[in-house]
C-alpha positions in Angstrom: 6.7 -23.3 -19.6 5.9 -20.7 -17.1 7.7 -19.8 -14.1 6.9 -18.2 -11.0 9.5 -16.0 -9.0 8.1 -15.4 -5.5 10.0 -13.0 -3.3 9.0 -13.1 0.7 10.3 -12.4 3.5 11.7 -15.6 4.1 13.5 -15.9 0.9 11.3 -18.9 -0.3 11.3 -19.3 -4.0 8.2 -21.2 -5.8 7.7 -22.3 -9.2 4.2 -22.7 -11.0 3.2 -23.8 -14.3 0.4 -20.4 -15.5 2.5 -17.4 -14.7 5.8 -15.6 -14.5 5.8 -13.3 -12.1 8.0 -11.4 -9.2 6.2 -10.1 -6.2 7.6 -7.7 -3.7 5.7 -8.1 -0.3 4.6 -5.3 2.0 5.8 -6.1 5.4 4.5 -3.8 7.8 6.0 -4.9 11.6 4.9 -4.6 14.8 6.5 -1.7 16.5 9.4 -2.7 18.4 10.1 -2.4 22.0 13.1 -0.3 22.0 13.2 3.1 24.1 12.8 5.9 21.6 15.3 7.8 23.9 17.9 5.4 22.9 17.0 4.9 19.4 17.2 9.1 19.0 20.8 8.7 20.2 21.9 6.9 17.4 22.2 8.6 14.3 21.3 6.6 11.3 22.6 7.1 7.9 20.9 8.8 5.1 18.2 6.9 3.6 18.8 6.5 -0.4 16.8 4.4 -2.8 18.6 4.1 -5.9 17.2 4.3 -9.4 18.2 0.8 -11.2 17.5 2.2 -14.6 14.2 0.2 -15.3 10.8 1.4 -16.0 8.3 3.1 -14.2 4.7 4.1 -14.8 4.5 7.5 -15.6 1.8 9.6 -17.5 -1.8 8.4 -17.4 -2.2 5.4 -15.1 -5.5 3.6 -14.6 -6.1 1.5 -11.5 -8.4 -1.4 -12.1 -10.1 -2.8 -9.0 -11.1 -6.7 -8.3 -13.5 -7.0 -5.6 -12.9 -10.4 -4.2 -15.4 -11.3 -1.8 -18.2 -9.2 0.2 -17.9 -5.3 0.7 -20.4 -2.9 1.5 -21.3 -0.1 -0.7 -19.7 2.3 2.1 -16.7 0.4 2.2 -16.3 0.3 -1.3 -16.9 4.5 -1.4 -14.2 4.8 0.9 -11.5 2.9 -1.3 -12.9 4.5 -4.5 -13.1 8.0 -2.9 -9.3 7.4 -2.0 -8.3 6.7 -5.8 -10.2 9.6 -7.2 -8.4 12.0 -4.4 -5.1 11.3 -5.7 -6.0 12.9 -9.2 -4.8 16.4 -9.6 -8.0 17.0 -11.1 -9.7 16.8 -7.6 -7.4 19.0 -5.8 -9.9 22.1 -5.9 -12.3 19.9 -3.7 -9.6 19.1 -1.2 -8.2 21.2 1.7 -4.5 21.2 1.9 -2.7 18.8 3.2 -4.3 16.8 0.5 -4.1 13.1 -0.6 -3.2 14.5 -4.2 -0.4 16.6 -2.2 0.9 13.2 -0.9 0.7 11.8 -4.4 2.7 14.7 -5.6 5.7 13.5 -4.1 5.9 10.8 -6.7 6.7 13.6 -9.2 10.0 14.0 -7.9 10.9 10.4 -9.1 12.6 10.2 -12.9 9.8 10.3 -15.1 7.8 13.1 -14.2 3.8 13.0 -13.1 1.5 9.6 -12.8 -2.0 10.6 -12.9 -4.1 8.1 -11.4 -7.6 7.1 -12.7 -10.4 4.7 -11.9 -10.8 1.7 -14.4 -12.9 -1.0 -14.6 -13.9 -2.8 -11.6 -14.9 -6.3 -11.3 -17.2 -7.9 -8.7 -16.5 -11.4 -7.3 -18.6 -11.8 -4.5 -19.6 -15.6 -4.7 -15.5 -16.3 -3.7 -14.7 -18.2 -7.3 -11.4 -19.5 -6.1 -12.5 -19.9 -2.5 -11.8 -18.6 0.8 -8.2 -19.4 1.2 -6.2 -17.5 -1.7 -2.5 -18.2 -2.4 0.0 -16.1 -4.4 -0.4 -17.5 -8.2 -4.5 -17.3 -7.7 -3.9 -13.5 -7.0 -2.1 -13.3 -10.0 -4.7 -15.3 -12.0 -7.6 -12.9 -10.6 -5.4 -10.1 -11.8 -5.3 -11.0 -15.3 -8.6 -10.6 -15.6 -8.4 -7.0 -15.7 -5.4 -5.8 -17.5 -4.6 -2.9 -20.0 -2.2 -1.1 -21.1 -0.1 1.2 -18.5 -2.5 -0.2 -15.6 -2.5 -1.5 -12.0 -4.6 -4.4 -11.1 -5.6 -4.4 -7.6 -7.4 -7.1 -5.9 -9.3 -6.4 -2.6 -10.0 -9.1 -0.3 -12.7 -8.9 2.1 -12.5 -9.3 6.0 -13.4 -13.2 5.4 -10.9 -14.0 3.1 -7.5 -16.0 4.2 -4.1 -15.1 1.9 -1.0 -16.8 1.8 1.2 -15.5 5.0 -1.5 -12.8 5.6 -1.2 -12.1 9.1 2.2 -13.4 9.6 4.6 -11.3 7.7 2.3 -9.1 5.5 -0.8 -6.9 4.6 -0.3 -6.5 1.3 1.8 -6.8 -1.8 2.4 -5.8 -5.3 4.2 -7.3 -8.1 4.2 -7.9 -11.8 3.5 -11.1 -14.2 3.0 -11.7 -17.9 0.8 -14.1 -19.8 2.0 -16.1 -22.8 3.0 -14.0 -25.6 1.9 -11.2 -23.4 3.7 -8.0 -22.0 4.2 -7.3 -18.3 1.6 -5.7 -16.2 1.6 -4.6 -12.5 -0.8 -5.7 -10.0 -1.5 -5.6 -6.3 -3.0 -7.4 -3.6 -4.7 -5.6 -0.3 -6.4 -7.5 2.5 -9.0 -6.5 5.1 -7.5 -7.6 8.3 -9.8 -6.5 11.1 -11.3 -9.8 12.2 -8.5 -11.9 11.1 -5.3 -10.4 13.1 -5.8 -6.4 14.3 -3.6 -7.2 17.1 -0.9 -7.8 14.7 -1.6 -5.6 11.8 -4.2 -3.3 12.6 -1.6 -0.6 14.3 -2.2 2.5 14.6 -5.6 1.6 14.7 -5.6 -1.0 16.8 -3.2 -1.9 19.9 -0.6 -4.6 19.0 -0.2 -7.7 20.7 3.6 -6.5 21.5 5.1 -3.2 21.9 4.0 0.0 23.2 0.6 -0.1 24.7 -0.5 3.3 23.5 -4.1 4.0 22.9 -4.9 3.4 19.3 -6.2 6.0 16.8 -9.6 6.7 16.0 -10.3 5.5 12.1 -10.8 8.2 10.1 -13.9 6.8 8.1 -15.4 4.9 11.2 -14.1 1.4 9.7 -10.8 0.0 11.2 -10.5 -2.5 8.4 -11.1 -0.2 5.3 -8.9 2.7 6.9 -6.2 0.5 7.3 -6.7 -1.2 3.6 -6.2 2.6 2.4 -3.1 3.0 4.6 -1.7 -0.5 2.5 -3.1 0.5 -0.9 -1.2 4.0 -0.9 1.9 2.1 -0.1 1.5 -0.8 -2.8 0.4 2.1 -5.2 3.3 4.6 -4.8 5.5 1.3 -4.6 4.2 0.0 -7.8 4.5 3.1 -9.9 8.2 3.9 -8.8 9.2 0.3 -8.8 6.9 -1.7 -11.3 9.0 -4.3 -12.6 12.2 -4.2 -10.4 14.2 -2.0 -12.0 12.7 1.1 -10.3 13.7 2.9 -7.0 14.5 0.7 -4.1 17.2 0.0 -1.6 18.6 -3.6 -1.0 18.2 -6.7 -3.0 15.5 -6.7 -5.4 13.5 -9.6 -3.7 13.1 -8.4 -0.6 13.5 -4.0 -0.9 12.6 -1.1 0.5 10.6 1.1 -1.7 9.1 4.3 -2.0 6.7 4.0 1.2 7.7 0.9 2.8 10.9 2.3 3.7 9.0 4.9 5.9 6.8 2.0 7.8 5.1 3.4 10.7 5.7 7.0 10.1 2.3 9.1 9.6 3.3 12.7 11.0 6.2 14.8 12.5 8.0 13.2 15.5 7.1 9.7 14.8 9.5 7.0 16.4 8.6 2.8 16.8 5.0 2.8 18.5 4.5 6.1 18.1 2.7 7.2 14.5 3.8 11.0 14.7 1.8 14.1 15.2 -1.5 13.8 13.1 -4.5 16.5 12.8 -7.9 15.4 14.8 -11.3 15.6 13.5 -13.0 18.0 16.4 -16.5 16.2 15.7 -15.4 12.2 15.8 -12.2 12.1 17.5 -10.6 10.6 14.4 -7.0 11.0 13.1 -5.9 12.0 9.8 -3.5 13.9 7.9 -5.0 14.3 4.1 -8.2 15.6 3.1 -10.0 14.0 0.2 -13.0 14.2 -1.8 -16.6 14.3 -0.9 -15.4 15.4 2.7 -13.1 12.4 3.2 -10.3 12.2 5.7 -7.6 9.8 5.6 -4.6 8.7 7.3 -1.4 8.1 4.7 1.9 6.9 5.4 5.1 9.0 5.0 6.6 8.6 1.2 10.6 8.7 0.6 11.1 12.1 -1.0 14.3 12.0 -3.6 15.0 15.5 -3.3 15.6 15.2 0.5 16.1 11.6 0.8 14.0 11.7 3.7 10.7 10.4 4.4 8.1 13.2 3.9 5.1 13.6 6.0 2.1 15.6 5.4 1.8 17.1 8.8 
C-alpha cells in the first residue's frame, strides 16, 4: 500500500494507492492592496530559511522534461534555452547580469554548487491522460523520466487544466517513489496565458484586483511561456534546496516558504506589493528583463533568498 500526502494551501490531505509523495505547492498571490508607504514604515523581521539537515540536490543534476500537450518549437526553445543558461559552462555566452549568475546563489546553500543540464525529453502531444490532470497523474507522468540525481519537470500546455490551477498555484514541486524504489524529485509548471491571466499572469498582465499599473512586456514575446520561465526558475531553485522536506525552508514542512517562494513578487530593487521592482528594458522591444541567457535570450527571474545575507537577492 502506498500513500499520497498532498500538502496544498488549504491543508487538505488525500490518499492514493499508486504513489507515496509529498507536494509543495507554489502559491503566487495577486499583489495586495496595501499602501506601499505604510508598508515601508513597518519593519519586517529578518527572513531566515532554516536548514533541517536533510538531503539537498548537489553536484551534477539532470532536468528531464515531459511536454504534456502541444507546444510550438519556439515555446520549447525558450524553456530549453533557459535551462541551458543555468549552467556555468554557458557563462561566456551570457552578459551580466546573467541566468547563470542568478543560479549561482544556490551555491551559498550547504553542499556546494548544483550544475544543471538538460536530460531526456518526452513529448505527450496526444494528452494521454486527458486535459484535466490531478496531482497523482502529474506524479505518474513524472515517473516515466526518472533517473539518479535528477528532477523531472512536467510542463502542461495552455489548454490543459490542472487541479487547483488558477485558484492558488501556478506550479509546484514534490517528491515521490515507486515500489522498492528510491525517492525522486519532480515538479510541474503550467501555462496560464489563456485560462486565468488576470489571476496568474502578473507582472505580464494586469491583475483582477490590486494596483492596476501597466504590465511589463514579456522578454521573449510570449506571455504564457515567459511566465512559465518565472515559475520554472522558482520550482527548480526550491527543489534543489529542499527536495525531500528536510532542506531549507521556513514554517511547517507542508506549507513552507522556500528559496524563491519566500521572495514572491520581487524582480528588482525597490519592489513592493504591486510593483515588481526596477528592471532592465530592451531598447528595441520595450521588454522587461533582468538576466541574459544563451542564444541572446533575455529572461525575467524572481529574487532568491541568499543565505549569506538573509535577504531576497535580485540581479538588478
